[in-house]
N, C-alpha and C positions, 0 to 999 in steps of 0.2 A: 267450515271448509279448510282443506289443507292445500298447501302449495309447496313446490320444491324450489329451493334457493341454491343455485350452483355457482361456484367460482371456477371458471374454466381454466384450462392450461396444463393440467396434470396428466402425465403419461400413466396410463393404467397398467399395473403389473401385478401378477399373482394368479390365484386359482379361484374359480367360482363353481359352486355345486348347483347343477340345474335341477329345478323342481319338476314335479309331475306335470304332464301335459293338460292344460286347461281344456282344450277342445276334445281330448280323449275322455277326460273325466265327465264332461257334460253329456256324453253319450252313455258312458258306463253306469252312471247313477240312475237314470230313468230305466235302463235295462233291468235293474233289480226288481222292477215292478212285474216282470215276467215270471217271478218265482215267489213262493211263500216261504220265507225263512230269513236267516241272518246272513247277509253278505258282507265280507270285509274287502275293501278296496285300499290296498297299500299305495303309498307314494301319491296320495291325493293332495293337491296344492291347496293352501288356505288363501282363497281369493274371494273377492266380492261376487263374482259370477257363481262360484261354488256355493257361497252362502245363499244366494238367490235361489239356486236350484234346490238346496236343502230345505229352504222355507217352503218351496212349492211341494216337495215331497212330504213335508210335515202336514201341509194343508190337505193332502190326500189321505193322511192317516199313518204314514210311515214314521218310524222312530229312527233318528239319525244321531250319531255321535262322531265328531271329528276331533281326534287327539293325536298329536305328534305325527301328523300327515297320514294317519291310519283312520279310515272311515268305516264305521259300522252302519249298515242300513238294514233295518228290520221291517219287512213288508207283510208281516203276518196279520196286521190289523188295518189293512186298507179299507176305508169306509166311504170314501168319496171318489168320484170319477170325473170331477170338474177341476180344471186348472184355471183359476180366476184371473181376471185382468190385472188385479193389483200385484200379482207376482210375474205374470207373463210379460207385462209391458216393459219390464226392466231388461229383458234378455230374449233374443230371438231363439236361442237354443232350447227354450222352454217347450217348443213344439215337439221335442223329442219324446214327451210323455204320451203323445197321441197314439203312436203305433202300439206301444206296450199295453196301454189301457184297453185299447180296442181288441187286441189279441187275447188278453187274459179275461176281461170282464164283458166283452162284446158291446160296450158302449163307452163313449168319452165325449166330454165337452171341454174344448180348449180355446181359450181366447186367442185371437190373432196376435202374433208376437210383436214385440218391440225390440229395442236394442240400440245399436249405434245409429247416429243421426244421419248417416250418409247411405245412399244407394238403395234401390229396390231389390229386395231378396224375396221374390214371390214364393208362396207355398203351394203353387199349383201342382208341382211335381209330386209333392207329398200326397196331395188330395187325389190326383189321378191314379197314382200307384195304389193307394188303398182301395179305390173304387174297383180296380181290376182284381183285387183280392176279395171282392164281394161286399165291401162296405157301402152303406147308404149315407151320404153326407149332405148336410144342409148348412146354411149360414144364418145365424140368428143373432142380431144385435151385436155384431162384432165377435161372435163365437163360431168356431167350427164344431158342429154337432154331428157325431158319427155313431152309427149303430150297425149291428150285423147279428144274424142268428149264429153264424160261425164263419170265420174267415176261411177261404179256400185258396189253394195255390193257383198261380197264374203266371203269365208271361209279362214282365215289366221291361219296357225298352225306353230308357230315358233319352229324350232328344238332346239334353244337355247333361253332362256329368255333374252330379250334385252330391256333395258330402252329406248334407242334412237329409235329403230325400233318400239316399242310399241307406243311411243309418236307420231311418224311420221304417222303411219298407222291410229291411232286413230283420228288425226287431219284431215287426208284425208277422212276418212269414214263418219264423221259427216255431210258432204255435198254430199256424194255419194247417188245415187239412190238405194233405197231398204235397205236390211239388211246385216250387216257385223258382222261376229263372229270372234273374235280374241282368239285363244287358246294358252296356255302357255304364256300369257301376263305377263309383269313385274308388280309386286305389290308394288314397291317402293313408299314411300310417295309422291315423286315428280310426279309420274304418277297419283296417286289418286288426287293430287291437280290440275293437268291439267284437268282431267275428270270433277272435280267439277266446274272448271272455264268454261269449254265448256257447261256444263248443265246450268249454270247461263246465258250463252249467248243464250240458247235455244236448245241445242243439246239433243238428247234422247239416254242415255247410261245406261245400266244395268250391274250389276256385279262389280261395283266399289270396289276396294280393294281385288278382287279375281283374279285368273289367267285366267278367262274367261270373256271377255267383249262382250256384245251384243249391237250393235249400229243400230238404225233406222235413216237413212239419212233424213235430213230436207232440205227445199229449201233455207233457209237463217238463219243467226245468227245475234244477235243484240249486240251492244257494251254495256259494263256494268262496274261496279266497283268491284274489287276483291282484297283480301289481300293475299300476298305471305306467305307461311308457313316459320317458322324459319329454319335456316340452321343446320341440325343435325350433319354435319361433323365439322363445326366450333365449335358447342357445345361440341362435343366429344374431339376435340383438346384441348380445355381449361380444360376439366375435367382430361385429361391425364396430362396436365401441373400441375394441383393441386397435382396429385399423385406423379409425378416425383420430385417436389420441396418439398414434404412432408408438403404442406400447406393446405389451406382451401378456396375453391372457391364455390360461389353460382352463378349458371348461371340462368338468368331470360329470359323470353320470349322464352321458348323452349317447345317442346312437349315430355315429358319424355318417352312415349311409343315408340317413334321413336329411342330411345337409349337403349332399353331393353337389347340387347345382350352385348353392351359395359358395361353397369352398372353391369351386372352379372359378367363379366370378371374382372371389377375393384374391386368388392367385393372379388373375389378370390385372388387378390394381397394383400389383408389385409386392404384396406382402408375402410372407412365408407361412406355409401351413403344414403342420404335422398332425398325424392321427394315430390313435391306438384303438384298442378294442372298445373302450367306452369313454374316450376322451379326444378332444381336439385342442391344439395349441396354435394360436395365430400371433405372429410377430409383425407389427406394422412397418410400413416403409416411410421414409422421409418425403418421398414424392409420390403421391397417390395418382395413379393413372386413371383417366376417365374410362368407364366401361358402361356400355348400353345394356339394358335389360328389357325383356318383355315378360310380364307376369303370365302364368299359365297354370293349369291344373297340374297336380303332382304327376310326375317328378319334375315339372317345370319350376320356374322361379316363383315362390309363393307370394300371393298378393299381400299377405300379412307381414312381409318384409319390405314391401315397396316403399313405404314412407321412410323407413330407416335407411334404405339404399339411397334415396334422394338426399337425405341429410349427409351421407358419406360423399356423394358426388358433388355436393355444394362446395366442398373444399378440395376437389380434385384439380389437377393442373390441366385445364382444357374443358371442352364441352362434352356433354353426354345426353342421351335421350332415353326416357323411360316410357314404355307403352303399357298401359293398364288395360288388360283384356278381360278381366274377371268382373270388376265393378268399375264401370267407366268413370264415375264421378268421385272416385276415392282420392281426392286431392285437397281436402280441407286443411291439411298441414302446411300446404305451400305458402299461403299468405303469412302465416306465423313464422315460417322459416325465413321468408323475405324480410320480416321485421328484424331478424337477427343479422341481416346483411347478405343473405343468399340472393342469387340472381337466377330466379326460376320463372319460366312462363309456361302456361298450360293452354293448349288448344285441343278441345274435345278430350280425347283420352291419351294425349301425348304430353309429357312434360319435358321441356328442354332446360337443362341446367348448365349454366356457364360458371365454372369453378371460380371462387374468389380466394384471395390470399388469406383473409381472416374474417371470421364471423365476430360480431360484437354483441355483448350481453344486452338484454332488454327484457321487458315484461311481456309475456306471451300467454295465450290461452289454449288449454287442451280442449279438443273437440270430440275426440274418440280415443279408443285404446291405443291403436298403433300410431296415430298422430302424436299422442303423448310421448311414446317411446322415441320418435324422431326428434322431438323437441329436447328431450333429455340428452340425447346424443349430441345434438348441436350445442347445447349448453355446456357440455363437457369440454368443448374446444373453443368456445367463444371467449373473447377477451372481456374481462370484467365479470359482472354479476348478471346472471339470468334468473328471472322469476317465472315459474310455470304454474299458472293458476289452475284450479280444479283437478287436483291430483287424484281424485277418486276414479277418474277414467283409467289411469295406469293400474290402479289396484284391482281392476277387473281381471287383469291377465298376467300380472307380474307379482310374485310373492317376495315381499321385502326388498324391492329393487334398490332402494337407497342404501340399505345395509350391505347388500352384495357389492354395490359399487364402491362404498366406503372401504370395504375390505381390500379392494385392489387399488386404493389411492385416490378415489374421486372426492372432491370437496363438494358434497351434496348434503343438504339438510331438509327435513320436512318441518314445516312451520304452519301454525294456525293463522288464518286471516278471516276477516268478515267481508262478505260480498253483499253489496246493497243493490 
């Protein structure tokens, strides 16, 4: 096991290079199953979740090589159409192989997904969407078993906007016969990136960036080279770190428009924000103002930054309220933040934070990816030493986070420990 040991109190100053987007990569990699050839995905982050996805791809027969953030995926020798539990249990995004396998090979067997320990994220939208494209789907001993003679286009109208379901149906539809229309499609940057990748492979998609996608099925796609977009959640986490430590951080290799709502909220706290073509600079304020947020689908405030925002508000001057509308029970970080001296109460999907003058170092436990990020942020400003156990959670979504933080002045180290 690894843990992070942090001595808080340093103002962070300097520049941080943002890695490729985890959630975009986790859709792009399975999309390579739609073609027979060698695809190169540049700017792929080296993360635990990416490793898990590559292990799954190898289990299907693909060859993968990740070197210097450039990923080669060779799908010419796919020989299995089953995504086994041993891989899928580690990560919910593994269900992304369902649509591509079904579209290209007409059958697929995918274990029901695992992943973070919080919140129900049902797969019914994926299943119902594929059924409307002509798939026959059964459930056998914890597996989704799908088959079809040939997927055919259809009308998909999601009751709830879902990034995962939109991605899966989009990948299935590009090789389906005829026209598919997806209504209430997700418009997150990761979906836009996936659509642009599919178009570069030869897909015909209209309405990119809107909640209505129109897909004309094609007979085949071709392998290509593509660059993964920067990770907006990683970028947001470091910008919040600058605000919390009352420092000054410039993040490079980012897309500022992906961060619009966060930047607006950061300005409300009193900090200064500057933006360029591919960079954002935040200068913290000595007196952090309390700012309420409500999580929402893009372009609203992302649920993946909710835990980090609660950490920020824990040291604001005054009280704030955070409403979680995406995953109602995503508050496992709250008890651990309270162990550091925060004053946070949760009622149903609402967290009320009363800002405190100082947080104090303690031993805390990571429970999931974004909760881990919030604890690191809190540790950066806590008095004394903070130990964050189970660092593997953060490694799922942040590439070399301690090295990036060290570069801008954080006193953070990764250490081994034994857990009994």
